[in-house]
N, C-alpha and C positions, 0 to 999 in steps of 0.2 A: 504494500500500500504506500502511496506517495505521501510524504510528510508535508505539512504546511510550513510556511517560512517561520512561524513562531515556534513550532515544534523543532524545526531544524536548527535554529540558532541556539535554543536551549541545549539541544543534544550536542552541538558542536562545542559550546562553551564548557560543558561538563565533561565531554569525552576526550578533548585534546587540548593541550596547551599550545600557545603560539610557538611557532618554529623560529628559533633564533638563527638566523641564517648567517653605506654609509659613505680647482685649477681653471682652467679656462678652456674654451673650445679649441680644438686643433686648428692651427693656422692663425690664431689670434694671439697677439702679445698680451702680457698681463696689463700693460698700460692701456691698450685699446679696449680690452675687455672691461677694465674698471670704469671706463667712460660709459659703457653700456649700462652698468649696474646702478651707480648713483647712491642707492641706499645701502646701509649696513645691517638693517633689521633682517633677521632670519625667520623664514616661514617653515614650519614643520609639516612635512608632507607625508601622506599615505598614497601609494600607487595601487590602483585597482585595475587588474587585468594587465599582466606584464609579460605575456608570451612573446610578442613581436613588436608591434608599434609601441606598446606600453613599456617594453624594455628600452626602446630607443628614447622615449620620453623621460624615463627614469635617469638614463645616462645624461641627457641634455640638462634636465633640471638640476641634477647633482653637481654639475659643473658651475652652477651659479653660486657665487659666494653668499647670496641671500637665502639659499635653500638648505634645509636640514632634512635629509631623507631618512625617515624613521621607521616606516612600515612598507612592506610589499605584500600584495594580496592576489591570489590566483587559485582557481580550482584545479590547476595542473601543478603538482608538487615539483616537477622538474623546472617549471617556469619560475617558481619562487627561488629555487636554488641559483638558477642562472642570473636572475635579476639582482638578487642579493649580492652575488659575486661581482656583478657589474658595478654596483654602487660602492662596494667595499674597495674595489680597485681605485675608484676615483676619490673617495673621501677618507678611506682608512677606517671606516666604521661599518659594522654589520647592522643592517636594519632588522627588525622583527618581521617574521613571515606569518601570514594568516591564510588559511584556506577560505574562510568565510569573512569577507570584508566587513560585515556588520559588526564583528568583534573589534575590528580596528576603529570603527566609528564610535565605539563606546569609550575610547580613550580620550581623556582631556588633553593629552599631549599633542594630538593632531589638530592642526589649524586649518588645513585644506587637503583636498583629495584631487588626484589626477585620474580620470576615468578613461580607460582604453579597452574596454570589454567588447565582446560582440554587440551588434546594434540592438538586439532585443533587451539588453541590460542598460543601455546608456541612460535613458530618462529615469527609469525606476531607481537606479543606483544614485543618480544625481539628487533625486528627491529625498531619498533616505539620508544622504549626506547633509542636505539643507536642514532637514528636521533635526539632525544631530548637531547642528550649529557649526557646520564646516563650510568653508568657501570651496568652490568647485571649478576645476579646469576640465572641460568636457570635450573629448574628441568629436569631430564631425562623424556622422550627422548627430545633431543634438537629441534626436528622438527617432524611434521606429515608426511612429504614426503621428499625424498632425495634432491630435488631441493631447498627446504627451508633451509636445513642444509648447502648446498653449499653457499647460499646467506648469511647466518649468518657468515660464515668464511670470506667472502669478506666484510661484513658489519662491523665486529669488527675491521678489518684492515683499512677500509675506514674512519671510525669515530674515530679510535684510542682509543677504550675503552676496559676495562677489561671485559671478559666474562668467567665465570666458570660454568661448568655443574655439576649437583648434583649427580655424581657417587662417593659418599663419601668414598668408600673403597680405593680410590686412596690416601687418607690421613691417613688411619688407620695404626699405626706403625708396627704391626706384619705382616700385609699384605704387606706393603712396604718392610719389611725385607725378607719375604718369596719370593717375586718376585725377589728381588736382589739375593737371594740365587740361584734361578733358573738360572739367567743370569750368575752367577759365576760358574755354572756347577755342583751344588750339586747332581743332578740326571743325569748328562751327558746332551747330546743334548735332549731337550724337543721336541717331535714330535706330541703329541696328547693331547687335553684337552677335558674334558667332564664337562658340567655344568648342573644344574637342579634347578627346583622350583616346590614345591608340596603344594597344599592347598585343602580345602574341601568347595568350594564355593557353595551356594545353587542355585536353579533355580531362574531366574528373571521373570518367568511367561510370559504371553502374555499381552502386554501393551494395554491400551485403550486411545484414544484421549480424552482429557478433558481440562477444563479451566486451564490456566497458574496460578499457585499460586500467591497471591498478593505480596509475598515477593521476587519473581523472575522476573528479566528482561530477558525474553526468547530470545528476538531479540539480545540483547547484548551478552548473553551467547553463542549463535551460532556464532556471529561475522563474521569471514571470511568464515565460512562454508555456503554452499547454504542452503536455508531455508526449514525446515520441521516442520509440526505441532507438538505440544507438546503431549507427552504420559506420563502416570503415572509411567513408569518404566525406565525412562532415568536418572533422576537427584536424587541423586548426583553421586553415584559411578558407576552405570551400564553403563554409556556412554562408558566406557572402551571397552565394548564388541560389540559395533556397529561401523562398518567400517566408517560410515559417520563422526564420531568425534574421535573415539578411535583407538588404534593400538594393542589391544589384550594383552594377558599375555606376549607375546614375548617382547614387548617394555615396558610394565608396570613393569615387574620384570626381564625379560631376559636380558635387557640392562646391568644391573649391572654385571651379571656373564659373559656375552659375552665380556664386557670391560675387566674384569680380564683375561679372556682367551687370548684375543688379546694381552694384555700387556705381559703376561707370555710367549707366543709363539713368541714374537717379530714380530708380523704380522701386516700388514696394510690392503690392499685390497685383496680379494680372487680371485681365478680363476673360482671357481664353487660354487654354492649355491643350496641347495635342501631343501624342507620342505615337511613333511608328517604329516597329522593329520586331525582334524575336530572337529565339535561340536557333541560329542558322548554321553555325559552323560544324558542330558535332551532334550526334544523337546519343545523349547520355543523361545523367540525373540533373544537370544544370537547368534551373527553372527560369531565372531572370534573363532579360535580353543580353545577348553577347554583341548585338548590333542594334543601336537605338538612336533615334533623332527626336529630341523633345523641342517643341516650339511653343512660344507663348507671346501674347500681346499685352501691352500695358496701357492704362488710361492716359499716360502722358505722351501718346503717339509714338511709342517705341516698341521694339520687338527683339527677341533673342531666340537663338537655337543652340542646342548643345548636341554634339554628335559623339557617341561612344562606340568604339570598336575594340572589343576585348580580344579578338582573335585575328587581327590583321594590323601589323605595326607600321603601315605606311604613314609617313608624317605629313602634316599640314604646315605650311609656312616654315618648313625646315625643322619642325619640332613635333614630338609625340604628344605634347599637351600644351595648350595655350588658349589665347583669346584674341580676336580681332574686333575692334570697334570701328564702325563706319559712320562718318559725319558728312555734313554738307560741304566741308572744305578739305576733307582728307580722311586719313585712316591711321589708327594706332594699333600696333601689334605687340603683344607680349608672348614670348615663347615658353611660358610656364615658369621661368626663373625670375630673378630680380632684375628685369630688363624691360625695355620697350623701345620701339622704333616708330617715329611719326613720319608719314608720307603725305605729300600734297596730292591734289587731284591729278597732277602730271606725273605721279609715281616717283618723284624725286624725294630723297630723304631730307626732311626738315631737321630732325634731331634723332640721335641714337644714344640711349643710355644703357651701358653694359656694366654688369656687376663684377667686381673683383672677386667676389665669393661665388663659386660655381655651385649650381644645383644639379645633383646627379639624379636624373629622372629614372634611371635604371635601378636605383636603390628604392625598393617599394616601401620600406619601413621608415626611412629617415632621409629623404632626398634633400632637404634644405636645412640640415642640422645647424650650421653656423648662423644662418639667418634667423632660425626659429628662436634663438636666444632672446631676440628682441620682443617676440610675442610672449614668451614665458615671463620675461621681466616685467612686461606691461601688466600681466596678471598679478604679480607680486606688488607692483606699484599701486594697483587698484586696491589691494588689501591694506598696505601699510601707509599709503599717502592719499588714498581717495581719488587718484587720477582717473580720468575717463578711460574706459576699456576700449581697445581697438575693435573688439568683436564681442560685445555683450550678448546676453541670451536673447534679447529682443531681436537684434539683427541676425543672430545665429539661427533663431527659429524662422524668421522670414525667408532666409536663403534656403534653409533645409526644406521648408514647406514647398517652395517652387518645384524642387526636384521630386518631392513626394507626390505632388499633383501630377507631374509627368508620369510617374509610375502608376498612379491610379488610372490615368487615361489609358495607359498601355494595357492594364489588366481588364478594363471594361470594353476596350476596343473602339473608343470614340472620343471626340473632343469634349472638353468640359467647359461650361460657362462658370465663371468665377465672380464672386462679389469682390470688387476692388477695394472695398472698405476694410475687409477682414480676412480675405483669402479663402472664404468658405465656398464650397461647391453649391451651385444653384440648380434646383429643379432636376436632380438626378439621384433617386433613392438608392439605386444599386451602387453608384460611385461613392455616395456618402457613407456607405457601410465601411469603407476603408479609412474613414476619418479617424476611427479609433481601432482598438484591437481586442482580441479575446485573451484573458489572462488565466493562468492556472489558478484554481480556487485556493484562496488563502495568500496569494502573491500579488494581489491587485495594487496598482499604483494609485495613491491618494494624495491629495493636496494637504 
């Protein structure tokens, strides 16, 4: 019989003790890095979900002089050991390890949490952290379903906590400069943006039900999601491609570019959203689209499209990921890094900004490590100084919602009419069912 979350946390607390498993970014001098930091106040962090992206975030955060990494949490015992070792090599201190992150939330020593779990846990974990009095750094997407994102917006306000979403390009200097140039009219009125992502992901095959590995707590991994038996092609990364837990390439990578497009267009909620695509490359268990084009229109007379190709790496504009903005007087292109190029209508280059710090798009877990320090420090400054966040939960939810609406359009097979005041779906009962999600009994997310 499946245990409820209340029963589970009691059992975990009674049955197992916490596992005791702690410079500057490569390429940065101590002097230049100290200029990034500014404050000397240390924020004590608990890392939740540390297998891949979470391990990279733990490494990045631990290199900040303002960070004290004290806890790592994961349902995979191997991930706890690996991440703890990563932190110890950087800081010289061993963090405590927890299989159940809720035990970490009980500690008064924890000031803030960093959440990099599978998508089905993002919003529920963040809400539990808010209720426990912790600030939250939340990887994108901020939620699995739109209703959860709305709850987080209300939760951050209700519990008066800082919540930053991990769309790090909001803090990359040249990107910030490029977006400001758009707003200053460098290419006239911007009316259309096109974003893309290309990769060459292999087939995930046909999974088989099998025994859960001894290193994995499958019940806690599923958490708020309704229960399914374990298969050998779910964990760790392939869950992205199953609708039950994941949100596909659109929210896995599309969120970043859609966020940039929304920012550059000065748009909030759309009036129309459409998605076309499917699982075209292989015949296997992969459910979400491997090829997808999401289009939307906004009430400020602008539009955007995002193209995702999970199984064909051919580049656009010389890059596997990026955004192009089109305006009345020219074009601005960013190739996914801390860069941009501005062209006139005659296609001559007006300005080109190139980053000295390279972004490795082939590094799926940590492509912009050195630049991301700026985003992480902004989160700390929001906590210790009250500075404005570069990507608070309000904006994070709005950008996440756009891509969620694209996926909903994909799943119902038609365009959606949207209320531009709040982003809600209009006059479509079937599509509106995807606004929220079904929870395992006893694991419901509440405000």
